[in-house]
Structure formats: structure tokens, C-alpha cells
ChimeraX commands (.cxc) that place a marker at each C-alpha (Angstrom):
marker #1 position 0.00,0.00,0.00 radius 0.5
marker #1 position 1.07,3.56,-0.61 radius 0.5
marker #1 position 2.45,4.62,2.77 radius 0.5
marker #1 position 0.84,8.06,2.40 radius 0.5
marker #1 position -2.63,6.50,2.45 radius 0.5
marker #1 position -4.19,6.41,5.91 radius 0.5
marker #1 position -6.28,3.49,7.09 radius 0.5
marker #1 position -9.34,5.75,7.35 radius 0.5
marker #1 position -10.94,7.94,4.69 radius 0.5
marker #1 position -11.94,6.99,1.18 radius 0.5
marker #1 position -9.26,6.08,-1.33 radius 0.5
marker #1 position -9.53,6.52,-5.09 radius 0.5
marker #1 position -7.37,5.17,-7.86 radius 0.5
marker #1 position -7.54,6.41,-11.44 radius 0.5
marker #1 position -5.34,5.70,-14.38 radius 0.5
marker #1 position -4.65,3.33,-17.18 radius 0.5
marker #1 position -2.74,0.29,-18.29 radius 0.5
marker #1 position -1.69,-0.78,-21.74 radius 0.5
marker #1 position -1.23,-4.16,-23.36 radius 0.5
marker #1 position -0.03,-5.21,-26.80 radius 0.5
marker #1 position -2.92,-5.61,-29.28 radius 0.5
marker #1 position -2.28,-9.36,-29.50 radius 0.5
marker #1 position -2.93,-9.70,-25.75 radius 0.5
marker #1 position -6.24,-7.79,-25.72 radius 0.5
marker #1 position -8.51,-10.90,-25.99 radius 0.5
marker #1 position -6.61,-12.61,-23.17 radius 0.5
marker #1 position -6.74,-9.49,-20.97 radius 0.5
marker #1 position -10.47,-9.03,-21.62 radius 0.5
marker #1 position -11.10,-12.61,-20.48 radius 0.5
marker #1 position -8.94,-12.25,-17.36 radius 0.5
marker #1 position -10.67,-8.94,-16.51 radius 0.5
marker #1 position -14.11,-10.54,-16.39 radius 0.5
marker #1 position -13.32,-12.50,-13.21 radius 0.5
marker #1 position -11.14,-9.76,-11.73 radius 0.5
marker #1 position -13.95,-7.21,-11.98 radius 0.5
marker #1 position -16.49,-9.57,-10.38 radius 0.5
marker #1 position -14.15,-10.45,-7.49 radius 0.5
marker #1 position -13.15,-6.84,-6.87 radius 0.5
marker #1 position -16.72,-5.59,-6.78 radius 0.5
marker #1 position -17.48,-8.26,-4.16 radius 0.5
marker #1 position -14.66,-7.14,-1.86 radius 0.5
marker #1 position -15.68,-5.56,1.43 radius 0.5
marker #1 position -15.14,-1.84,1.13 radius 0.5
marker #1 position -15.23,-1.59,-2.65 radius 0.5
marker #1 position -17.56,1.28,-3.57 radius 0.5
marker #1 position -16.72,1.48,-7.27 radius 0.5
marker #1 position -14.54,-0.48,-9.66 radius 0.5
marker #1 position -14.55,-0.02,-13.41 radius 0.5
marker #1 position -12.20,-0.91,-16.23 radius 0.5
marker #1 position -13.04,0.26,-19.73 radius 0.5
marker #1 position -11.28,0.00,-23.06 radius 0.5
marker #1 position -10.24,3.17,-24.81 radius 0.5
marker #1 position -12.44,3.81,-27.84 radius 0.5
marker #1 position -9.54,4.89,-30.02 radius 0.5
marker #1 position -6.39,3.13,-28.81 radius 0.5
marker #1 position -6.31,-0.67,-29.01 radius 0.5
marker #1 position -4.87,-2.17,-25.83 radius 0.5
marker #1 position -5.39,0.90,-23.65 radius 0.5
marker #1 position -7.64,0.38,-20.62 radius 0.5
marker #1 position -8.89,3.03,-18.17 radius 0.5
marker #1 position -9.33,2.17,-14.50 radius 0.5
marker #1 position -11.36,3.89,-11.76 radius 0.5
marker #1 position -11.59,2.54,-8.24 radius 0.5
marker #1 position -13.06,3.80,-4.98 radius 0.5
marker #1 position -12.70,2.12,-1.60 radius 0.5
marker #1 position -14.20,3.07,1.77 radius 0.5
marker #1 position -10.78,3.40,3.38 radius 0.5
marker #1 position -7.09,2.60,3.18 radius 0.5
marker #1 position -7.57,-0.80,4.78 radius 0.5
marker #1 position -10.01,-1.87,2.04 radius 0.5
marker #1 position -7.67,-0.48,-0.62 radius 0.5
marker #1 position -4.75,-2.40,0.89 radius 0.5
marker #1 position -6.83,-5.59,1.02 radius 0.5
marker #1 position -7.63,-5.17,-2.68 radius 0.5
marker #1 position -3.95,-4.80,-3.53 radius 0.5
marker #1 position -3.02,-7.90,-1.55 radius 0.5
marker #1 position -5.79,-9.99,-3.09 radius 0.5
marker #1 position -4.95,-8.76,-6.57 radius 0.5
marker #1 position -1.25,-9.68,-6.27 radius 0.5
marker #1 position -2.26,-13.27,-5.45 radius 0.5
marker #1 position -4.83,-13.59,-8.26 radius 0.5
marker #1 position -5.03,-15.02,-11.74 radius 0.5
marker #1 position -5.52,-11.44,-12.92 radius 0.5
marker #1 position -2.06,-10.49,-11.68 radius 0.5
marker #1 position -0.53,-13.54,-13.31 radius 0.5
marker #1 position -2.09,-12.44,-16.61 radius 0.5
marker #1 position -1.43,-8.71,-16.33 radius 0.5
marker #1 position 1.36,-8.08,-13.83 radius 0.5
marker #1 position 3.85,-7.38,-16.61 radius 0.5
marker #1 position 1.79,-4.61,-18.19 radius 0.5
marker #1 position 2.79,-0.96,-17.75 radius 0.5
marker #1 position 0.45,0.94,-15.46 radius 0.5
marker #1 position 0.02,4.66,-14.79 radius 0.5
marker #1 position -2.14,5.06,-11.69 radius 0.5
marker #1 position -2.82,7.93,-9.33 radius 0.5
marker #1 position -3.94,7.10,-5.80 radius 0.5
marker #1 position -5.61,9.77,-3.66 radius 0.5
marker #1 position -6.91,9.94,-0.12 radius 0.5
marker #1 position -10.30,11.68,-0.18 radius 0.5
marker link #1:1,2 radius 0.2
marker link #1:2,3 radius 0.2
marker link #1:3,4 radius 0.2
marker link #1:4,5 radius 0.2
marker link #1:5,6 radius 0.2
marker link #1:6,7 radius 0.2
marker link #1:7,8 radius 0.2
marker link #1:8,9 radius 0.2
marker link #1:9,10 radius 0.2
marker link #1:10,11 radius 0.2
marker link #1:11,12 radius 0.2
marker link #1:12,13 radius 0.2
marker link #1:13,14 radius 0.2
marker link #1:14,15 radius 0.2
marker link #1:15,16 radius 0.2
marker link #1:16,17 radius 0.2
marker link #1:17,18 radius 0.2
marker link #1:18,19 radius 0.2
marker link #1:19,20 radius 0.2
marker link #1:20,21 radius 0.2
marker link #1:21,22 radius 0.2
marker link #1:22,23 radius 0.2
marker link #1:23,24 radius 0.2
marker link #1:24,25 radius 0.2
marker link #1:25,26 radius 0.2
marker link #1:26,27 radius 0.2
marker link #1:27,28 radius 0.2
marker link #1:28,29 radius 0.2
marker link #1:29,30 radius 0.2
marker link #1:30,31 radius 0.2
marker link #1:31,32 radius 0.2
marker link #1:32,33 radius 0.2
marker link #1:33,34 radius 0.2
marker link #1:34,35 radius 0.2
marker link #1:35,36 radius 0.2
marker link #1:36,37 radius 0.2
marker link #1:37,38 radius 0.2
marker link #1:38,39 radius 0.2
marker link #1:39,40 radius 0.2
marker link #1:40,41 radius 0.2
marker link #1:41,42 radius 0.2
marker link #1:42,43 radius 0.2
marker link #1:43,44 radius 0.2
marker link #1:44,45 radius 0.2
marker link #1:45,46 radius 0.2
marker link #1:46,47 radius 0.2
marker link #1:47,48 radius 0.2
marker link #1:48,49 radius 0.2
marker link #1:49,50 radius 0.2
marker link #1:50,51 radius 0.2
marker link #1:51,52 radius 0.2
marker link #1:52,53 radius 0.2
marker link #1:53,54 radius 0.2
marker link #1:54,55 radius 0.2
marker link #1:55,56 radius 0.2
marker link #1:56,57 radius 0.2
marker link #1:57,58 radius 0.2
marker link #1:58,59 radius 0.2
marker link #1:59,60 radius 0.2
marker link #1:60,61 radius 0.2
marker link #1:61,62 radius 0.2
marker link #1:62,63 radius 0.2
marker link #1:63,64 radius 0.2
marker link #1:64,65 radius 0.2
marker link #1:65,66 radius 0.2
marker link #1:66,67 radius 0.2
marker link #1:67,68 radius 0.2
marker link #1:68,69 radius 0.2
marker link #1:69,70 radius 0.2
marker link #1:70,71 radius 0.2
marker link #1:71,72 radius 0.2
marker link #1:72,73 radius 0.2
marker link #1:73,74 radius 0.2
marker link #1:74,75 radius 0.2
marker link #1:75,76 radius 0.2
marker link #1:76,77 radius 0.2
marker link #1:77,78 radius 0.2
marker link #1:78,79 radius 0.2
marker link #1:79,80 radius 0.2
marker link #1:80,81 radius 0.2
marker link #1:81,82 radius 0.2
marker link #1:82,83 radius 0.2
marker link #1:83,84 radius 0.2
marker link #1:84,85 radius 0.2
marker link #1:85,86 radius 0.2
marker link #1:86,87 radius 0.2
marker link #1:87,88 radius 0.2
marker link #1:88,89 radius 0.2
marker link #1:89,90 radius 0.2
marker link #1:90,91 radius 0.2
marker link #1:91,92 radius 0.2
marker link #1:92,93 radius 0.2
marker link #1:93,94 radius 0.2
marker link #1:94,95 radius 0.2
marker link #1:95,96 radius 0.2
marker link #1:96,97 radius 0.2
marker link #1:97,98 radius 0.2
marker link #1:98,99 radius 0.2
view
């Protein structure tokens, strides 16, 4: 977890990740389960991943968690998931904010 994020107060993440065009079908498939599992996490208020309409392989991410503890739990779960095995190598540009 970002050490600047407190355990209390909402936490948002916005940004994007990019994959090679040849990986897009595989990433789409892996995302299906990842989105379902994330939305079921305690403390997840919003989680959305959408494909860019113009750039193949570019995905936009928005997340909102009730607090830093829920955000940290999400990060831990994600790093142990099939999603991370499929996408961990992809470049990400995320901004995390305490609200």
C-alpha cells in the first residue's frame, strides 16, 4: 500500500494500463473475473475498467474504496490472483488519492 494512504478515509485510484494488441482478448477474459471479485470485496464502492475507444490495448481504471484498509486488502488480493498472473507485466500509470 502507498504509505501516504491512511487506514481511514476513502481512497480513489484512477489511471490506465496498456497491453499489446495481441494480448487484448486474453486481458479481456482475465478482466471478467477480476472485476467480479473486486466488486465483491468488502469496502469496494466502485470499480470499473473500460477500453479506450480509439487506442487498441489501452484500458482506463477507476476505483473507490471506503478506506485505506479496504484499498490495501484489494492490492493484496490482486497480487495473489489469476488477474495479476495475466497482467502483472503490463505498464500501469495510476494515481492514488486519499479523499
